[in-house]
MIFIBA-840037 format. One record per residue: residue in three letters; x, y, z of N, C-alpha, C, O in turn. Coordinates in pm, whole numbers, padded with zeros to 5 digits, always signed. Layout:
<atoms>
AlaXYZXYZXYZXYZ;...
</atoms>
This chain:
<atoms>
Met+13381+11240+11021+13244+11263+11006+13209+11198+10875+13272+11233+10775;Ser+13109+11101+10865+13059+11032+10747+12991+11140+10654+12952+11248+10698;Asn+12979+11103+10522+12920+11187+10422+12772+11214+10472+12726+11328+10468;Phe+12706+11116+10516+12572+11122+10563+12556+11223+10674+12466+11306+10668;Asp+12638+11218+10771+12647+11305+10874+12667+11454+10830+12609+11549+10883;Gln+12751+11463+10734+12777+11604+10671+12646+11664+10605+12617+11783+10613;Ile+12570+11571+10538+12452+11605+10476+12357+11648+10581+12295+11754+10566;Val+12341+11578+10684+12252+11618+10791+12291+11746+10859+12205+11827+10896;Gln+12421+11766+10874+12463+11892+10944+12430+12004+10856+12389+12109+10906;Leu+12445+11991+10714+12423+12106+10625+12281+12151+10630+12253+12267+10599;Ile+12185+12061+10670+12040+12100+10660+11988+12078+10803+11868+12052+10816;Ala+12066+12087+10911+12021+12064+11046+11907+12140+11095+11819+12089+11165;Asp+11908+12268+11055+11785+12348+11095+11661+12315+11028+11554+12322+11088;Asp+11670+12276+10898+11551+12230+10817+11497+12094+10885+11376+12079+10902;Leu+11580+12005+10919+11550+11885+10966+11481+11887+11109+11393+11810+11147;Ala+11537+11990+11179+11477+12017+11315+11331+12064+11290+11238+12017+11356;Ala+11315+12153+11199+11178+12213+11164+11087+12092+11119+10971+12083+11158;Val+11143+12002+11036+11059+11886+10991+11008+11813+11113+10890+11778+11122;Glu+11104+11788+11212+11082+11700+11331+10952+11777+11402+10852+11715+11439;Thr+10967+11903+11413+10859+11971+11490+10727+11962+11418+10623+11951+11483;Arg+10727+11964+11282+10597+11947+11206+10553+11812+11231+10433+11797+11255;Leu+10637+11699+11230+10599+11572+11242+10525+11552+11380+10417+11494+11385;Thr+10583+11600+11484+10529+11597+11620+10392+11659+11620+10296+11596+11665;Glu+10382+11783+11570+10265+11869+11568+10150+11799+11490+10038+11783+11539;Glu+10183+11762+11376+10086+11707+11286+10043+11577+11313+09932+11543+11273;Ser+10115+11498+11376+10078+11355+11409+10001+11337+11540+09946+11231+11572;Ala+10003+11457+11620+09951+11443+11745+09805+11415+11769+09724+11457+11686;Ser+09766+11352+11869+09622+11320+11896+09581+11384+12032+09668+11398+12118;Glu+09462+11419+12055+09413+11460+12171+09392+11345+12271+09384+11371+12391;Tyr+09385+11224+12228+09362+11108+12297+09493+11038+12339+09569+10992+12253;Ser+09520+11031+12464+09662+10995+12521+09711+10870+12460+09827+10863+12418;Phe+09624+10767+12451+09680+10635+12401+09715+10643+12257+09822+10597+12216;Val+09625+10702+12174+09649+10722+12035+09776+10800+12011+09855+10767+11923;Asp+09797+10906+12093+09923+10982+12084+10034+10904+12118+10137+10914+12051;Met+10024+10817+12228+10148+10746+12265+10191+10641+12159+10309+10623+12132;Ala+10087+10571+12098+10113+10486+11997+10173+10548+11865+10264+10496+11800;Val+10114+10655+11837+10162+10730+11726+10303+10787+11741+10381+10787+11646;Gln+10332+10833+11850+10478+10898+11882+10575+10771+11893+10696+10783+11872;His+10516+10650+11925+10612+10528+11921+10679+10514+11793+10798+10486+11788;Val+10602+10533+11679+10655+10508+11560+10710+10632+11491+10818+10628+11432;Val+10635+10744+11499+10674+10873+11442+10812+10916+11500+10901+10966+11431;Gly+10821+10893+11637+10941+10948+11711+11055+10848+11718+11155+10865+11787;Gly+11031+10732+11633+11110+10619+11653+11255+10632+11574+11330+10535+11560;Gly+11284+10762+11526+11413+10772+11476+11410+10732+11313+11313+10757+11241;Gly+11517+10675+11272+11529+10643+11124+11618+10748+11061+11654+10847+11125;Lys+11655+10724+10934+11735+10813+10867+11679+10939+10817+11752+11035+10790;Arg+11537+10942+10804+11471+11055+10746+11510+11088+10613+11514+11206+10578;Leu+11542+10985+10528+11589+11001+10390+11491+11072+10299+11529+11153+10215;Arg+11368+11040+10320+11268+11112+10224+11265+11267+10262+11285+11354+10177;Pro+11239+11294+10387+11250+11453+10421+11379+11512+10376+11376+11625+10327;Ile+11494+11447+10387+11617+11502+10341+11611+11526+10192+11666+11625+10145;Leu+11547+11439+10114+11541+11445+09967+11453+11566+09933+11486+11643+09843;Val+11336+11585+10008+11251+11697+09979+11326+11825+09996+11327+11911+09909;Val+11387+11836+10109+11473+11964+10138+11585+11990+10033+11600+12100+09980;Leu+11657+11890+10010+11778+11914+09920+11723+11940+09788+11774+12028+09719;Ser+11620+11870+09742+11577+11895+09601+11517+12036+09593+11532+12099+09489;Ala+11450+12087+09695+11409+12219+09696+11513+12316+09686+11506+12409+09606;Lys+11623+12295+09773+11742+12388+09778+11801+12387+09650+11830+12497+09601;Val+11828+12272+09579+11906+12266+09458+11836+12348+09347+11897+12389+09249;Cys+11713+12367+09366+11627+12436+09270+11611+12584+09322+11541+12660+09255;Gly+11668+12627+09431+11669+12767+09477+11559+12798+09579+11539+12914+09614;Tyr+11488+12695+09627+11383+12724+09730+11429+12708+09863+11488+12603+09886;Glu+11414+12794+09963+11463+12802+10096+11334+12814+10198+11356+12839+10317;Gly+11216+12799+10155+11107+12834+10243+11058+12718+10330+11111+12607+10324;Ser+10956+12746+10413+10907+12648+10514+10806+12541+10440+10777+12437+10500;Asp+10759+12564+10325+10687+12470+10263+10747+12324+10246+10683+12219+10245;Ala+10880+12342+10232+10967+12222+10215+10954+12137+10340+10951+12014+10330;His+10945+12200+10458+10928+12131+10584+10793+12062+10595+10783+11952+10650;Thr+10691+12125+10543+10560+12062+10544+10552+11950+10457+10489+11851+10496;Leu+10614+11950+10333+10601+11835+10242+10696+11730+10293+10669+11611+10275;Ala+10810+11769+10357+10893+11666+10411+10819+11579+10516+10826+11456+10522;Ala+10754+11652+10589+10675+11579+10705+10562+11486+10643+10529+11380+10696;Val+10503+11537+10520+10399+11465+10468+10458+11326+10422+10408+11221+10463;Val+10556+11329+10345+10614+11213+10287+10673+11117+10404+10671+10994+10392;Glu+10722+11179+10508+10773+11090+10619+10645+11020+10693+10656+10906+10740;Leu+10537+11085+10700+10425+11025+10758+10375+10914+10674+10345+10806+10726;Ile+10365+10936+10540+10322+10826+10449+10419+10718+10464+10376+10603+10474;His+10552+10742+10468+10647+10637+10490+10628+10555+10621+10634+10432+10623;Val+10605+10631+10728+10600+10562+10853+10463+10473+10846+10461+10357+10887;Ala+10359+10534+10794+10237+10449+10793+10255+10319+10719+10204+10215+10760;Ser+10334+10327+10605+10361+10212+10519+10442+10110+10604+10420+09989+10601;Leu+10533+10167+10677+10620+10071+10764+10527+09998+10866+10542+09876+10881;Val+10437+10062+10933+10347+10008+11027+10267+09903+10972+10250+09801+11041;His+10215+09912+10858+10138+09821+10784+10234+09705+10744+10199+09588+10763;Asp+10355+09735+10687+10434+09632+10652+10477+09547+10764+10475+09425+10749;Asp+10513+09595+10870+10538+09521+11002+10436+09419+11034+10472+09306+11069;Val+10305+09453+11024+10183+09365+11036+10193+09254+10953+10180+09139+10995;Leu+10217+09286+10820+10216+09184+10717+10329+09091+10734+10310+08971+10718;Asp+10449+09138+10766+10565+09063+10779+10580+08998+10911+10665+08910+10926;Glu+10495+09039+11020+10516+09000+11157+10644+09027+11209+10701+08947+11283;Ala+10695+09145+11173+10830+09192+11216+10822+09230+11355+10720+09292+11387;Ala+10906+09205+11443+10907+09239+11592+10996+09361+11621+10972+09431+11719;Ile+11090+09386+11546+11184+09509+11570+11186+09593+11454+11191+09544+11341;Arg+11182+09722+11475+11196+09821+11365+11261+09945+11418+11216+10003+11517;Arg+11369+09987+11350+11446+10101+11402+11500+10090+11538+11512+10187+11612;Gly+11535+09961+11574+11591+09934+11709+11493+09916+11819+11530+09885+11932;Arg+11363+09935+11785+11267+09919+11901+11153+09829+11860+11134+09799+11742;Glu+11070+09781+11969+10954+09703+11933+10864+09751+11841+10824+09867+11857;Thr+10819+09679+11737+10713+09726+11649+10582+09751+11717+10549+09696+11822;Leu+10506+09839+11647+10384+09871+11715+10285+09743+11721+10211+09730+11819;His+10283+09659+11627+10192+09549+11653+10243+09449+11748+10166+09376+11811;Ala+10382+09443+11760+10427+09343+11867+10395+09401+12009+10377+09325+12104;Arg+10389+09524+12021+10365+09578+12153+10207+09586+12177+10165+09551+12287;Trp+10119+09630+12082+09989+09647+12108+09890+09573+12023+09769+09591+12035;Gly+09946+09481+11929+09864+09405+11857+09828+09460+11716+09839+09580+11693;Asn+09783+09368+11618+09766+09403+11493+09653+09516+11463+09665+09606+11380;Lys+09548+09495+11542+09427+09595+11541+09482+09741+11552+09463+09828+11466;Val+09558+09760+11675+09596+09900+11699+09703+09930+11587+09699+10043+11538;Ala+09792+09848+11544+09888+09897+11435+09823+09931+11308+09862+10033+11251;Val+09729+09860+11255+09662+09885+11132+09592+10023+11152+09600+10111+11065;Leu+09526+10039+11264+09442+10158+11281+09540+10276+11300+09503+10383+11252;Val+09658+10273+11364+09754+10383+11369+09807+10412+11225+09825+10529+11191;Gly+09829+10316+11146+09876+10344+11006+09764+10420+10938+09794+10518+10871;Asp+09641+10385+10950+09526+10456+10883+09516+10595+10939+09485+10689+10865;Tyr+09542+10612+11070+09541+10746+11129+09644+10837+11071+09614+10954+11047;Leu+09768+10789+11048+09868+10852+10983+09832+10904+10853+09852+11022+10822;His+09777+10814+10774+09722+10850+10638+09623+10976+10653+09633+11076+10582;Ala+09529+10962+10751+09434+11061+10772+09501+11193+10806+09457+11299+10764;Arg+09600+11186+10876+09675+11319+10911+09733+11379+10783+09726+11499+10758;Val+09792+11288+10703+09838+11352+10578+09741+11422+10500+09768+11528+10445;Leu+09618+11362+10491+09498+11420+10407+09472+11553+10477+09443+11648+10404;Ser+09477+11573+10611+09445+11691+10689+09549+11800+10646+09514+11917+10630;Met+09678+11757+10629+09789+11845+10592+09772+11900+10454+09810+12014+10425;Leu+09711+11814+10365+09713+11853+10224+09593+11932+10185+09592+12008+10088;Val+09484+11910+10271+09354+11978+10222+09353+12123+10193+09284+12174+10106;Ser+09438+12189+10276+09440+12331+10273+09519+12390+10158+09518+12512+10139;Arg+09592+12303+10077+09673+12350+09962+09583+12381+09851+09479+12319+09831;Arg+09629+12481+09775+09555+12527+09647+09536+12406+09562+09608+12306+09559;Ala+09418+12431+09488+09368+12317+09401+09466+12272+09288+09474+12156+09248;Asp+09545+12383+09239+09636+12344+09135+09778+12306+09179+09871+12298+09098;Asp+09792+12285+09304+09918+12241+09367+09960+12104+09316+09885+12009+09337;Pro+10079+12088+09249+10108+11961+09185+10129+11845+09302+10128+11724+09278;Ala+10148+11898+09422+10169+11797+09535+10058+11707+09541+10080+11589+09569;Met+09935+11751+09517+09817+11663+09540+09814+11558+09437+09786+11445+09477;Ala+09840+11575+09310+09838+11479+09218+09956+11376+09233+09942+11255+09217;Ile+10075+11438+09266+10195+11361+09287+10171+11258+09398+10194+11138+09379;Leu+10126+11303+09511+10105+11210+09621+09990+11116+09612+09992+11010+09675;Ala+09888+11150+09538+09784+11052+09510+09834+10956+09424+09806+10840+09454;Asp+09908+10976+09316+09969+10881+09220+10067+10791+09308+10066+10669+09293;Thr+10143+10847+09392+10248+10791+09460+10184+10678+09563+10228+10563+09561;Thr+10087+10715+09647+10021+10628+09744+09960+10503+09663+09970+10387+09703;Gln+09894+10540+09542+09831+10430+09473+09936+10328+09420+09922+10206+09425;Ala+10039+10391+09372+10160+10300+09322+10210+10214+09429+10231+10094+09410;Met+10231+10276+09551+10294+10199+09665+10209+10088+09689+10259+09976+09702;Cys+10067+10109+09696+09985+10001+09737+09982+09897+09630+09983+09780+09666;Glu+09978+09928+09497+09982+09842+09383+10117+09758+09386+10118+09640+09351;Gly+10223+09819+09426+10350+09742+09432+10348+09641+09542+10397+09530+09523;Glu+10289+09677+09661+10272+09576+09766+10177+09460+09732+10202+09343+09761;Val+10078+09497+09676+09981+09383+09632+10060+09288+09527+10069+09167+09544;Ile+10109+09350+09429+10189+09272+09317+10288+09183+09396+10295+09062+09374;His+10362+09242+09487+10467+09165+09554+10408+09052+09630+10458+08939+09623;Ala+10309+09078+09696+10243+08973+09781+10187+08859+09685+10200+08740+09714;Tyr+10130+08899+09577+10073+08806+09477+10191+08719+09419+10174+08599+09397;Lys+10312+08785+09395+10417+08710+09337+10486+08616+09439+10563+08528+09402;Ser+10456+08637+09567+10528+08566+09665+10536+08413+09637+10430+08353+09614;Gly+10643+08353+09636+10656+08210+09611+10664+08179+09460+10670+08062+09422;Asp+10663+08287+09371+10679+08263+09223+10831+08260+09198+10895+08364+09191;Phe+10882+08147+09186+11023+08129+09172+11080+08178+09026+11199+08204+09005;Asp+10981+08186+08935+11011+08232+08803+11028+08384+08782+11061+08434+08674;Ile+11000+08455+08898+11010+08599+08875+11145+08652+08831+11246+08608+08884;Ser+11150+08736+08745+11281+08784+08680+11327+08909+08761+11251+08973+08835;Glu+11458+08938+08741+11510+09057+08794+11426+09174+08742+11386+09259+08822;Thr+11399+09182+08612+11319+09298+08556+11184+09311+08616+11140+09424+08641;Glu+11116+09204+08641+10992+09205+08717+11000+09256+08850+10920+09340+08892;Tyr+11103+09205+08923+11126+09254+09058+11147+09395+09071+11087+09460+09156;Leu+11241+09453+08979+11277+09591+08978+11157+09678+08953+11141+09783+09015;Lys+11078+09638+08871+10945+09698+08843+10862+09717+08972+10813+09825+09005;Ile+10850+09600+09044+10777+09602+09170+10842+09701+09265+10770+09788+09314;Ile+10970+09696+09297+11035+09778+09390+11025+09933+09348+11020+10022+09433;Ser+11023+09956+09221+11014+10094+09173+10882+10153+09217+10870+10274+09234;Phe+10780+10063+09236+10658+10115+09290+10652+10113+09436+10626+10218+09496;Lys+10676+09999+09503+10657+09988+09654+10753+10080+09739+10721+10133+09845;Thr+10869+10089+09680+10980+10176+09751+11021+10301+09670+11030+10414+09719;Gly+11044+10271+09546+11095+10383+09467+10992+10508+09440+11037+10621+09418;Lys+10867+10486+09444+10779+10593+09409+10786+10704+09513+10796+10820+09476;Leu+10780+10672+09642+10789+10772+09745+10919+10844+09756+10921+10960+09796;Ile+11037+10774+09719+11151+10840+09718+11157+10932+09592+11206+11044+09602;Thr+11110+10888+09481+11095+10970+09372+11011+11095+09391+11044+11206+09350;Ala+10896+11067+09460+10799+11178+09481+10867+11291+09578+10845+11411+09568;Ser+10948+11235+09666+11026+11332+09761+11103+11425+09673+11104+11544+09703;Cys+11164+11385+09573+11255+11470+09494+11170+11570+09402+11199+11689+09388;Thr+11066+11510+09346+10978+11583+09247+10910+11688+09326+10902+11803+09281;Leu+10856+11653+09455+10787+11761+09534+10883+11883+09560+10849+11999+09539;Gly+11004+11845+09607+11100+11944+09638+11118+12031+09517+11109+12153+09530;Ala+11144+11972+09394+11182+12036+09276+11063+12146+09242+11093+12262+09215;His+10936+12103+09245+10828+12191+09224+10820+12313+09306+10768+12415+09261;Leu+10870+12305+09422+10877+12424+09506+10966+12529+09458+10943+12646+09487;Gly+11065+12495+09388+11178+12580+09349+11191+12630+09208+11261+12727+09177;Thr+11116+12552+09121+11132+12578+08979+11008+12534+08891+10933+12446+08932;Thr+10990+12592+08778+10894+12558+08687+10969+12485+08552+10908+12441+08455;Asp+11090+12486+08569+11178+12433+08459+11168+12282+08440+11229+12207+08515;Ser+11098+12240+08345+11064+12094+08319+11187+12008+08316+11180+11894+08361;Lys+11299+12056+08265+11421+11981+08254+11485+11953+08402+11540+11847+08430;Gln+11473+12044+08480+11517+12041+08616+11429+11949+08700+11476+11871+08783;Ile+11294+11963+08673+11201+11869+08750+11226+11731+08705+11235+11642+08790;Glu+11238+11704+08574+11257+11578+08522+11383+11517+08579+11382+11401+08618;Ala+11502+11599+08586+11621+11556+08633+11613+11503+08775+11666+11396+08805;Leu+11549+11573+08860+11532+11526+09000+11434+11408+09008+11449+11329+09101;Thr+11342+11391+08928+11260+11282+08912+11338+11159+08873+11324+11055+08937;Val+11413+11166+08779+11506+11058+08742+11601+11023+08846+11621+10904+08875;Tyr+11667+11126+08909+11748+11101+09037+11673+11019+09138+11722+10914+09181;Gly+11568+11059+09173+11487+10988+09272+11443+10841+09238+11441+10754+09325;Gln+11407+10818+09110+11380+10687+09058+11507+10601+09068+11497+10482+09099;Gln+11620+10652+09043+11736+10572+09026+11788+10537+09175+11833+10425+09196;Ile+11781+10624+09270+11827+10596+09401+11731+10518+09481+11767+10453+09578;Gly+11598+10526+09438+11483+10451+09497+11526+10306+09484+11539+10234+09583;Ile+11546+10267+09366+11578+10134+09327+11706+10079+09394+11711+09970+09452;Ala+11810+10167+09380+11943+10129+09442+11915+10118+09599+11971+10027+09660;Phe+11836+10201+09663+11809+10178+09799+11766+10056+09833+11822+09993+09923;Gln+11651+10003+09759+11594+09872+09788+11675+09758+09771+11672+09665+09851;Ile+11754+09760+09661+11859+09658+09633+11953+09641+09754+11983+09531+09800;Val+11997+09760+09801+12078+09738+09917+12020+09699+10036+12083+09633+10119;Asp+11888+09741+10054+11810+09696+10175+11796+09547+10153+11806+09476+10253;Asp+11775+09493+10043+11762+09343+10032+11886+09273+10070+11880+09169+10135;Val+12007+09328+10029+12143+09277+10065+12154+09276+10221+12184+09175+10284;Leu+12126+09400+10279+12140+09415+10422+12063+09306+10507+12100+09269+10618;Asp+11950+09259+10439+11871+09166+10523+11955+09036+10564+11927+08964+10661;Phe+12061+09016+10478+12141+08893+10501+12282+08935+10585+12378+08859+10594;Ala+12275+09056+10640+12384+09107+10728+12390+09012+10857+12300+08937+10897;Glu+12511+09032+10911+12530+08954+11044+12501+09030+11171+12494+08973+11280;Asn+12483+09166+11152+12470+09242+11274+12325+09320+11284+12314+09433+11238;Pro+12221+09253+11343+12093+09318+11352+12095+09442+11435+12016+09534+11412;Asp+12183+09448+11529+12190+09579+11611+12223+09690+11534+12163+09796+11554;Lys+12318+09682+11439+12361+09797+11357+12246+09823+11268+12208+09939+11253;Leu+12183+09720+11204+12074+09742+11111+11948+09808+11174+11882+09889+11111;Gly+11916+09768+11310+11806+09828+11368+11678+09745+11360+11570+09781+11407;Lys+11702+09621+11290+11585+09528+11279+11643+09375+11271+11763+09354+11256;Asn+11561+09286+11282+11607+09150+11272+11661+09124+11134+11603+09167+11034;Thr+11771+09054+11126+11831+09016+10988+11765+08880+10943+11703+08810+11023;Phe+11781+08849+10820+11736+08722+10761+11583+08710+10766+11526+08604+10744;Gly+11514+08831+10797+11363+08824+10793+11303+08794+10662+11198+08730+10661;Asp+11363+08837+10536+11311+08802+10417+11324+08651+10396+11229+08587+10353;Leu+11439+08595+10426+11465+08444+10412+11364+08364+10507+11305+08263+10469;Arg+11352+08415+10628+11255+08349+10723+11119+08347+10669+11046+08251+10691;Glu+11082+08441+10603+10941+08461+10553+10930+08396+10405+10823+08398+10344;Gly+11042+08341+10354+11035+08287+10219+11019+08388+10105+10972+08352+09997;Lys+11061+08522+10130+11045+08626+10035+11146+08623+09915+11264+08598+09938;Leu+11107+08643+09807+11199+08634+09692+11245+08780+09672+11167+08860+09620;Thr+11368+08818+09712+11427+08949+09697+11546+08940+09592+11589+08835+09544;Phe+11590+09063+09566+11690+09070+09446+11801+08976+09464+11833+08914+09363;Pro+11872+08951+09580+11985+08865+09593+11944+08714+09572+12022+08633+09523;Ile+11823+08684+09611+11781+08543+09597+11742+08515+09448+11767+08409+09392;Ile+11677+08625+09388+11634+08601+09245+11771+08594+09165+11781+08504+09081;Tyr+11862+08668+09181+11998+08664+09110+12050+08528+09135+12065+08456+09037;Ala+12079+08480+09259+12127+08350+09298+12064+08246+09227+12131+08159+09172;Arg+11932+08247+09224+11855+08135+09160+11894+08134+09007+11909+08028+08946;Ser+11910+08255+08949+11940+08249+08799+12083+08204+08769+12112+08170+08654;Val+12161+08202+08856+12308+08146+08816+12342+08019+08885+12446+07964+08848;Cys+12269+07962+08981+12306+07834+09042+12258+07713+08947+12184+07727+08849;Asn+12308+07604+08987+12275+07464+08914+12143+07425+08967+12087+07478+09063;Asp+12094+07312+08887+11955+07268+08916+11944+07214+09055+11840+07235+09118;Asp+12047+07143+09110+12035+07094+09248+12021+07203+09351+11947+07197+09449;Glu+12107+07308+09317+12099+07424+09412+11965+07495+09403+11917+07539+09507;Lys+11902+07510+09289+11786+07565+09285+11678+07488+09358+11592+07548+09423;Gln+11680+07364+09350+11579+07282+09424+11606+07299+09576+11510+07299+09654;Met+11724+07311+09618+11762+07325+09748+11716+07468+09807+11670+07484+09920;Leu+11735+07568+09713+11703+07705+09746+11549+07715+09761+11502+07775+09857;Glu+11476+07658+09672+11331+07653+09693+11283+07580+09816+11178+07617+09869;Lys+11351+07480+09863+11333+07416+09976+11353+07498+10113+11271+07487+10204;Val+11465+07580+10122+11492+07648+10233+11418+07791+10235+11430+07870+10329;Leu+11342+07816+10123+11269+07933+10123+11126+07896+10179+11042+07984+10193;Asn+11103+07774+10209+10982+07741+10272+10998+07781+10417+11097+07745+10481;Pro+10894+07860+10474+10898+07901+10611+10913+07796+10719+10956+07823+10831;Asn+10874+07668+10681+10888+07558+10770+11019+07492+10773+11035+07402+10856;Thr+11115+07523+10696+11250+07485+10695+11327+07531+10804+11319+07650+10834;Asp+11409+07447+10877+11494+07487+10980+11576+07617+10946+11641+07622+10841;Glu+11572+07717+11029+11622+07834+11006+11773+07838+10978+11828+07889+10880;Thr+11832+07773+11085+11982+07750+11071+12026+07689+10945+12116+07742+10880;Glu+11969+07580+10906+12000+07516+10773+11978+07617+10657+12058+07618+10563;Ala+11873+07701+10659+11850+07791+10556+11948+07891+10545+11992+07924+10435;Ile+11989+07946+10659+12098+08052+10664+12227+08002+10613+12290+08067+10530;Val+12272+07881+10661+12400+07830+10622+12406+07804+10473+12506+07834+10408;Phe+12301+07749+10421+12293+07720+10274+12293+07844+10190+12365+07850+10090;Val+12213+07946+10225+12202+08069+10156+12348+08146+10146+12398+08192+10043;Glu+12403+08149+10279+12525+08222+10296+12635+08148+10195+12714+08212+10126;Ser+12628+08016+10199+12730+07941+10109+12705+07972+09966+12797+07988+09885;Leu+12570+07979+09935+12545+07994+09792+12582+08140+09747+12636+08159+09639;Phe+12554+08233+09827+12585+08368+09798+12735+08390+09786+12781+08466+09701;Gln+12807+08325+09868+12959+08341+09861+13015+08271+09728+13108+08320+09664;Arg+12952+08156+09692+13000+08082+09589+12967+08156+09452+13042+08137+09356;Tyr+12869+08229+09440+12839+08303+09317+12850+08457+09328+12797+08526+09241;Gly+12918+08513+09432+12932+08647+09435+12816+08743+09433+12814+08852+09377;Val+12711+08683+09506+12577+08745+09499+12586+08881+09548+12544+08972+09476;Glu+12639+08909+09667+12652+09048+09719+12720+09140+09637+12676+09254+09622;Ala+12823+09102+09583+12911+09193+09492+12827+09235+09366+12824+09349+09320;Tyr+12758+09126+09316+12668+09161+09187+12559+09259+09232+12541+09362+09167;Cys+12492+09235+09333+12382+09335+09371+12422+09464+09397+12359+09561+09356;Leu+12545+09472+09477+12594+09610+09502+12638+09677+09377+12626+09799+09364;Lys+12690+09598+09279+12735+09662+09148+12608+09709+09078+12611+09819+09022;Ile+12498+09637+09074+12370+09688+09011+12329+09823+09092+12296+09924+09030;Ala+12333+09816+09214+12291+09922+09292+12381+10045+09271+12331+10158+09276;Gln+12502+10029+09248+12596+10144+09216+12566+10192+09076+12587+10310+09048;Asp+12519+10111+08991+12498+10157+08849+12370+10256+08860+12367+10363+08799;Tyr+12273+10213+08937+12147+10309+08953+12198+10436+09022+12155+10545+08984;Ala+12291+10428+09128+12337+10549+09185+12419+10634+09095+12411+10757+09100;Asp+12499+10569+09009+12568+10657+08918+12484+10731+08810+12520+10839+08764;Arg+12371+10666+08771+12281+10726+08692+12205+10841+08757+12168+10938+08691;Ala+12184+10829+08885+12127+10931+08966+12211+11050+08971+12164+11164+08962;Lys+12340+11024+08986+12434+11142+09006+12441+11204+08869+12444+11327+08862;Ala+12444+11129+08755+12453+11198+08619+12338+11291+08600+12351+11395+08535;Ala+12224+11255+08655+12106+11340+08633+12122+11485+08686+12064+11581+08635;Leu+12207+11494+08799+12232+11616+08855+12315+11721+08775+12343+11832+08821;Ala+12349+11683+08664+12427+11772+08567+12332+11884+08525+12378+11987+08476;Ala+12213+11867+08542+12114+11984+08505+12119+12098+08593+12053+12198+08569;Phe+12205+12086+08707+12211+12185+08811+12344+12243+08823+12443+12175+08798;Pro+12353+12375+08862+12492+12428+08886+12546+12361+09014+12473+12299+09092;Glu+12672+12376+09028+12745+12331+09148+12712+12409+09262+12746+12527+09266;Thr+12646+12354+09359+12601+12420+09494+12620+12320+09603+12637+12201+09577;Pro+12617+12369+09734+12626+12265+09842+12511+12160+09835+12526+12043+09870;Ala+12395+12213+09784+12270+12110+09777+12301+12003+09671+12279+11883+09692;Arg+12351+12047+09560+12393+11938+09451+12490+11848+09507+12472+11727+09494;Leu+12595+11894+09570+12704+11803+09625+12632+11704+09740+12668+11588+09755;Ala+12545+11756+09805+12485+11671+09903+12403+11560+09851+12394+11452+09911;Leu+12339+11588+09730+12258+11488+09665+12354+11396+09604+12322+11278+09602;Gln+12466+11429+09555+12574+11338+09498+12618+11248+09614+12629+11126+09600;Gln+12641+11308+09722+12703+11221+09840+12585+11131+09883+12609+11015+09918;Leu+12461+11178+09883+12358+11098+09923+12341+10963+09825+12318+10852+09872;Ala+12355+10983+09706+12350+10883+09621+12460+10771+09662+12428+10652+09670;Asn+12583+10814+09687+12689+10727+09728+12651+10657+09853+12670+10536+09863;Tyr+12598+10730+09950+12557+10672+10081+12459+10561+10063+12472+10456+10126;Val+12363+10580+09978+12255+10482+09963+12318+10342+09936+12261+10240+09974;Val+12438+10339+09868+12487+10200+09828+12595+10169+09934+12617+10050+09956;Ser+12657+10255+09998+12760+10222+10089+12716+10203+10228+12798+10161+10311;Arg+12585+10231+10265+12541+10234+10402+12535+10091+10458+12523+09995+10382;Glu+12543+10079+10581+12547+09947+10657+12411+09926+10736+12391+09823+10800;Ser+12321+10024+10729+12184+10003+10804+12086+10083+10722+11967+10087+10754;
</atoms>
């Protein structure tokens, strides 16, 4: 059994409760809306963010059902963002199944994403006014949108640095992962040091997760990944491996790299060149080393907590984020 499977087994009852909340809270009385929504909400996935909410609550001593509610909230926000991302990226496959827009068109997909955000608001409206979840999630969704806008604006900017890119992904991907940890922490403690420790943990694994995601886009097994590979390359996206490769290759290779990142370039030519370039400069190894550094900092932050099964699970989760193959 893998470390990730052990984590899932540890909190199996909690995750089952989260799935129930997801189904109940996303349901619509209109059959087509419900079918479209369940196509994405029930589409599987790792449920990383719900796992982080539950484990962060547990490591702070909280075992109640509010963790399931907040876990469902962050997953609905995540799924809504994926639906919109798939429209922007024209992605055909997500989590091993046809994307919403590929099946029913962009209009339906955009509106379903909006519907999921509306359901999140409905879930939050009954919470007390001083609940920190409200401010955390408002700040998080704003940052996610800002990150996406900046990333779109920077598309094609070959001078973007690693530092700039890491800042962008800390917003568009890292913020919701961070929020998952912070929300769980607030359920179980008012200790500012422990809340900050879990916030740091979330920030670090959020960036590690996206770097590994960027690397996996160049994987050779789309079935294992659950989505089409080389999608970023096909769309001419500048991701962490590409940015690093461009920073270390020679001028002729830079020119060729810019050429193959043009969406009009022959796809086979682009893939062959990039794979050769990555191998020549050890791009994958470099990226995974950077991701591991972030994961190590995440694990170091957990020193603020006593040794418990929840803390061990968070440590294992940081390792999984880097070692995963999908």
